[in-house]
C-alpha positions as CSV (number, residue, x, y, z in Angstrom):
1,M,-16.9,-10.4,-18.6
2,S,-13.2,-9.6,-18.9
3,R,-12.0,-8.0,-22.2
4,G,-8.4,-9.1,-21.5
5,E,-5.5,-8.0,-19.5
6,C,-3.7,-4.7,-19.2
7,M,-0.1,-4.1,-18.1
8,I,0.4,-0.6,-16.7
9,F,3.6,1.5,-16.9
10,V,3.5,4.8,-15.1
11,D,6.0,7.7,-15.4
12,D,5.1,9.2,-12.1
13,S,6.9,12.6,-12.4
14,N,5.4,13.2,-15.8
15,L,2.0,12.3,-14.5
16,W,2.1,14.7,-11.6
17,I,3.9,17.6,-13.1
18,E,1.6,17.8,-16.1
19,A,-1.4,17.3,-13.8
20,Q,-0.3,20.3,-11.8
21,K,0.1,22.4,-15.0
22,F,-3.4,21.4,-16.2
23,A,-4.9,22.4,-12.9
24,T,-3.7,25.9,-13.3
25,S,-4.5,26.3,-16.9
26,G,-8.1,27.3,-16.6
27,N,-10.6,24.6,-17.6
28,S,-14.2,23.5,-16.9
29,H,-13.1,22.0,-13.6
30,M,-11.1,24.9,-12.0
31,P,-10.5,28.6,-12.6
32,K,-7.1,29.6,-14.1
33,L,-4.5,30.5,-11.5
34,Q,-3.0,33.9,-12.1
35,D,0.1,33.6,-9.9
36,S,1.4,30.2,-10.7
37,D,1.9,27.9,-13.6
38,R,1.6,24.7,-11.5
39,D,-0.7,23.9,-8.6
40,P,1.2,21.9,-6.0
41,R,-2.1,21.3,-4.1
42,L,-3.3,19.0,-6.8
43,R,-3.7,15.4,-5.8
44,I,-4.5,12.2,-7.7
45,D,-6.6,9.4,-6.3
46,I,-4.4,6.4,-7.4
47,G,-7.1,3.8,-7.0
48,K,-9.5,5.8,-9.2
49,L,-6.7,6.4,-11.7
50,V,-6.0,2.6,-12.0
51,E,-9.7,2.0,-12.3
52,S,-10.0,4.5,-15.1
53,L,-7.1,3.0,-16.9
54,R,-8.5,-0.6,-16.6
55,R,-11.9,0.7,-18.0
56,K,-13.5,-1.7,-15.4
57,H,-13.8,-4.7,-17.6
58,R,-10.1,-5.6,-18.0
59,T,-8.0,-7.5,-15.6
60,Q,-5.0,-5.6,-14.2
61,G,-1.8,-7.5,-15.0
62,P,1.7,-6.8,-13.9
63,S,2.0,-3.0,-13.3
64,F,5.0,-0.8,-12.7
65,L,5.6,2.7,-11.4
66,Y,8.8,4.6,-12.2
67,D,9.9,7.7,-10.2
68,S,12.9,9.5,-8.8
69,R,14.1,11.2,-5.7
70,P,14.4,13.9,-4.4
71,P,11.8,14.7,-3.4
72,P,10.6,11.6,-1.5
73,N,7.0,10.7,-2.3
74,D,6.4,7.8,0.1
75,S,2.7,8.3,0.4
76,V,2.3,8.2,-3.4
77,W,4.5,5.2,-3.8
78,E,2.7,3.3,-1.1
79,S,-0.6,4.1,-2.7
80,F,0.5,2.6,-6.0
81,A,1.8,-0.4,-4.1
82,R,-1.6,-1.0,-2.5
83,N,-3.0,-1.0,-6.1
84,N,-0.9,-3.9,-7.1
85,T,1.8,-1.9,-8.7
86,E,5.6,-2.5,-8.4
87,T,7.5,0.7,-7.6
88,N,10.9,1.4,-9.1
89,I,12.5,4.4,-7.5
90,Y,15.8,5.9,-8.7
91,D,18.1,8.8,-7.5
92,R,18.4,11.8,-9.8
93,D,21.8,12.6,-11.3
94,H,23.8,15.6,-10.1
95,S,22.1,17.8,-12.7
96,G,18.6,16.7,-11.6
97,K,17.7,14.7,-14.6
98,E,15.8,11.4,-14.6
99,N,17.7,9.4,-17.2
100,E,17.5,6.2,-15.2
101,V,13.7,6.5,-15.0
102,D,13.2,6.8,-18.8
103,N,15.7,4.0,-19.4
104,S,14.0,1.7,-16.9
105,I,10.5,2.3,-18.3
106,S,11.8,1.5,-21.8
107,V,13.6,-1.7,-20.6
108,G,10.5,-2.8,-18.7
109,M,8.2,-2.4,-21.6
110,T,10.5,-4.0,-24.1
111,R,11.3,-7.0,-21.8
112,N,7.6,-7.8,-21.1
113,A,6.6,-7.4,-24.8
114,T,9.5,-9.7,-25.9
115,E,8.5,-12.3,-23.3
116,L,4.9,-12.3,-24.5
117,R,6.0,-12.6,-28.1
118,V,8.3,-15.5,-27.5
119,E,5.8,-17.4,-25.4
120,A,3.1,-16.9,-28.0
121,K,5.3,-18.4,-30.7
122,Y,5.3,-21.8,-29.1
123,N,2.1,-21.9,-27.0
124,P,-1.4,-21.3,-28.3
125,K,-2.7,-20.2,-24.9
126,A,0.1,-17.7,-24.6
127,A,-0.7,-16.5,-28.2
128,E,-4.3,-15.9,-27.1
129,K,-3.2,-14.1,-24.0
130,K,-0.9,-11.8,-26.1
131,D,-3.8,-11.0,-28.4
132,K,-5.9,-9.9,-25.4
133,T,-3.1,-7.9,-23.7
134,S,-2.8,-4.2,-23.8
135,F,0.1,-2.1,-22.6
136,I,-1.1,1.1,-20.9
137,V,1.7,3.7,-20.8
138,V,1.1,6.8,-18.7
139,T,3.4,9.5,-20.0
140,G,3.8,12.0,-22.8
141,D,7.6,11.9,-22.9
142,R,8.9,11.4,-26.4
143,D,12.0,9.6,-24.9
144,I,9.7,6.6,-24.5
145,M,8.9,6.5,-28.3
146,P,11.5,3.7,-29.2
147,A,10.0,1.4,-26.5
148,V,6.5,2.1,-27.7
149,K,7.6,1.1,-31.2
150,S,9.2,-2.1,-29.9
151,V,5.9,-3.1,-28.3
152,L,4.0,-2.4,-31.4
153,E,6.4,-4.5,-33.5
154,C,5.5,-7.4,-31.2
155,N,1.8,-6.9,-32.4
156,I,0.7,-5.8,-28.9
157,R,-1.8,-3.0,-28.4
158,V,-0.5,0.2,-26.7
159,E,-2.7,2.8,-25.0
160,L,-0.9,6.0,-24.3
161,W,-2.5,8.1,-21.5
162,G,-1.3,11.6,-20.7
163,W,-2.3,15.2,-20.3
164,K,-3.1,16.8,-23.6
165,S,-0.6,19.6,-23.1
166,G,2.2,17.1,-22.3
167,I,2.0,14.5,-25.0
168,A,4.6,14.8,-27.7
169,N,3.2,15.2,-31.2
170,E,5.2,12.3,-32.5
171,F,2.8,9.9,-30.6
172,L,-0.2,11.5,-32.4
173,D,1.5,11.0,-35.7
174,L,2.4,7.4,-35.0
175,A,-1.2,6.7,-33.8
176,A,-2.6,8.0,-37.0
177,N,-0.6,5.4,-38.9
178,D,-0.7,2.4,-36.6
179,D,-4.1,1.0,-35.4
180,L,-2.4,-0.8,-32.5
181,L,-1.6,2.6,-30.8
182,S,-4.3,4.8,-29.3
183,V,-3.8,8.1,-27.4
184,H,-6.1,9.0,-24.5
185,W,-6.4,12.3,-22.6
186,L,-6.3,12.3,-18.8
187,D,-7.9,15.7,-19.1
188,L,-11.2,13.9,-19.7
189,V,-11.1,12.0,-16.4
190,F,-9.8,14.9,-14.3
191,N,-12.9,15.1,-12.1
192,D,-12.8,11.4,-11.6
193,I,-9.2,11.1,-10.5
194,C,-8.1,14.5,-9.1
195,F,-8.9,16.7,-6.1
196,T,-7.4,19.7,-4.4
197,A,-5.7,19.3,-1.0
198,Y,-5.9,22.7,0.6
199,R,-3.9,21.5,3.6
200,S,-0.5,20.3,2.6
201,T,1.5,17.5,4.3
202,R,4.6,19.8,4.5
203,R,5.1,21.2,8.0
204,V,6.6,24.7,8.5
205,K,6.1,26.8,11.5
206,G,5.0,30.4,11.1
207,V,2.6,32.7,9.3
208,D,3.2,35.7,7.1
209,G,0.7,38.3,8.3
210,G,1.0,40.4,5.2
211,K,-0.3,37.5,3.1
212,T,-2.9,36.0,5.5
213,M,-6.6,36.5,6.2
214,V,-8.5,35.0,9.1
215,L,-12.0,33.5,8.8
216,R,-13.8,33.6,12.2
217,D,-15.7,30.6,13.6
218,V,-15.4,28.2,10.7
219,S,-16.2,24.5,11.4
220,E,-13.9,21.9,9.9
221,S,-16.8,20.4,8.0
222,D,-17.2,23.7,6.0
223,E,-13.5,24.1,5.2
224,D,-13.4,22.5,1.8
225,A,-16.6,24.2,0.6
226,I,-15.1,27.6,1.7
227,C,-11.8,26.8,-0.1
228,D,-13.7,25.8,-3.2
229,Q,-15.2,29.3,-3.2
230,L,-11.9,30.9,-2.7
231,L,-10.6,29.3,-5.8
232,N,-12.4,32.1,-7.6
233,T,-9.7,34.5,-6.4
234,R,-7.5,32.7,-8.9
235,Q,-4.6,32.9,-6.4
236,L,-2.6,30.0,-4.9
237,F,-3.4,29.6,-1.2
238,W,-3.4,27.1,1.7
239,K,-5.2,26.8,4.9
240,T,-4.2,26.2,8.6
241,R,-5.7,26.7,12.0
242,L,-4.6,28.4,15.2
243,D,-4.1,26.2,18.3
244,R,-6.6,28.0,20.4
245,D,-9.9,28.1,18.5
246,A,-11.9,27.4,15.4
247,D,-10.6,30.3,13.3
248,L,-9.2,29.4,9.9
249,C,-6.1,31.1,8.4
250,I,-5.9,31.4,4.7
251,E,-2.4,32.3,3.4
252,F,-1.7,33.5,-0.1
253,P,2.1,33.0,-0.6
254,K,2.5,35.0,-3.7
255,V,0.3,38.1,-3.2
256,S,1.6,41.6,-2.6
257,Q,-1.7,43.2,-1.6
258,I,-3.8,41.0,0.8
259,E,-6.3,43.9,1.3
260,R,-7.7,43.4,-2.3
261,L,-8.1,39.7,-1.7
262,I,-9.9,40.3,1.6
263,I,-12.4,42.5,-0.1
264,E,-12.9,39.9,-2.8
265,A,-13.2,37.0,-0.2
266,R,-15.9,39.0,1.7
267,K,-17.9,39.1,-1.5
268,L,-17.5,35.4,-2.1
269,L,-18.3,34.5,1.5
270,P,-20.8,37.1,2.7
271,G,-21.9,35.0,5.8
272,I,-18.4,34.8,7.3
273,T,-16.4,37.3,9.2
274,I,-13.1,37.8,7.5
275,L,-10.3,39.8,9.0
276,S,-6.7,40.8,8.1
277,W,-4.0,39.4,10.3
278,P,-3.4,42.7,12.2
279,E,-7.2,43.2,12.7
280,Y,-7.5,39.7,14.1
281,R,-4.4,39.6,16.2
282,G,-5.0,42.8,18.2
283,P,-8.1,41.7,20.1
284,F,-7.5,38.0,20.3
285,F,-3.8,37.7,21.4
286,D,-2.5,37.9,25.0
287,N,-0.3,40.7,26.4
288,D,3.0,39.5,25.1
289,H,1.6,39.3,21.5
290,T,3.0,35.9,20.8
291,D,1.2,32.7,19.9
292,A,2.4,29.2,18.8
293,M,0.9,28.1,15.5
294,K,0.0,24.6,14.5
295,A,2.0,23.4,11.4
296,V,1.4,25.9,8.6
297,N,0.8,24.0,5.4
298,T,2.8,25.2,2.5
299,Y,3.6,23.8,-0.9
300,E,6.7,23.5,-3.1
301,L,7.1,22.2,-6.6
302,L,9.3,19.2,-7.3
303,D,12.8,20.5,-7.0
304,V,16.2,18.8,-7.0
305,T,17.3,21.1,-4.2
306,F,14.8,19.5,-1.8
307,S,16.1,19.4,1.8
308,A,14.5,17.0,4.1
309,K,15.7,18.9,7.1
310,N,14.0,22.1,6.0
311,E,10.8,20.4,4.9
312,Y,10.1,18.4,8.1
313,D,11.8,20.4,10.9
314,D,9.4,20.3,13.9
315,E,11.2,22.7,16.1
316,P,8.6,25.1,17.7
317,Q,8.4,28.6,16.3
318,R,7.0,31.8,17.8
319,I,5.2,34.6,16.0
320,S,5.5,38.2,17.3
321,T,3.6,41.3,16.4
322,S,4.7,43.3,13.4
323,T,3.5,46.2,11.3
324,S,5.7,45.1,8.4
325,Y,5.7,41.7,6.8
326,P,8.8,40.1,5.3
327,S,8.6,37.8,2.3
328,I,7.9,34.1,3.0
329,S,10.8,31.7,3.2
330,H,10.8,28.0,2.7
331,K,13.0,27.7,5.8
332,K,11.8,28.3,9.4
333,W,11.5,32.0,10.3
334,T,9.6,34.4,12.6
335,L,8.0,37.7,12.1
336,T,9.9,40.5,13.8
337,V,9.1,44.1,14.8
């Protein structure tokens, strides 16, 4: 039996950025990353998120997502739309701030609360509906505080959902003094709604041999289990495959000494042959020592300097042999002798 209706308001940037921070922090779900304060591989299952927010027994009412570009997050926005959520996307200002997003969330919450209050004043059924309606607000940003107070003044319950590290203390103080407001930690449903995408959707050609190890004869069905074990290295990494065979490349973009990680990986995965890039390339590459790679999957944090041309350039790249390995670049590049 339904326990009422919930209206959902999601600050998408706040949701994802704080989730990426939580994923690196060291918790019961994942080891702490030592080389990054955000994990860009972190993904959220939107359907499971909405289900968790509804708490199964409530009906999902009008729901709204608020986000900004750059960068574009079409797949995320489409996923919210498939879960009966209206998407509201705005361009960042020249300084990269999301002022329009915060303002839009506040206006949306206040407008819907006011409509419910006015209808309830003259219509008993509308009054009953208002009493059974909850506003679910996914954010921790204190800029939304005035809107939350406006909804509470309409005698409408508010559930604030966010990552514990990202919720402003002012919300906790307000919840302690107003029974209509409750605060909920997304940390507690992390395993239910989040997963790690070891292969990114970004496409960049090339591989940095000084930061790459190769795992021989790995089936695709074993990839995620292997990557789960490699989380214990506590280093950010991604995976890709060569065109020619079933060998799996693991690239660690921020390491300076891949040899130490290779030794550690061999201990974590004793049944798999693990080679450095020079060890692998010598016996298995043809005479001209070049080979075309499939798209190497790399990750980048949300950034206002995002360039669609650099992110999605599909021009083929070549990789040549080298005994020295330059630092990785987010633009297309090749290894040179």
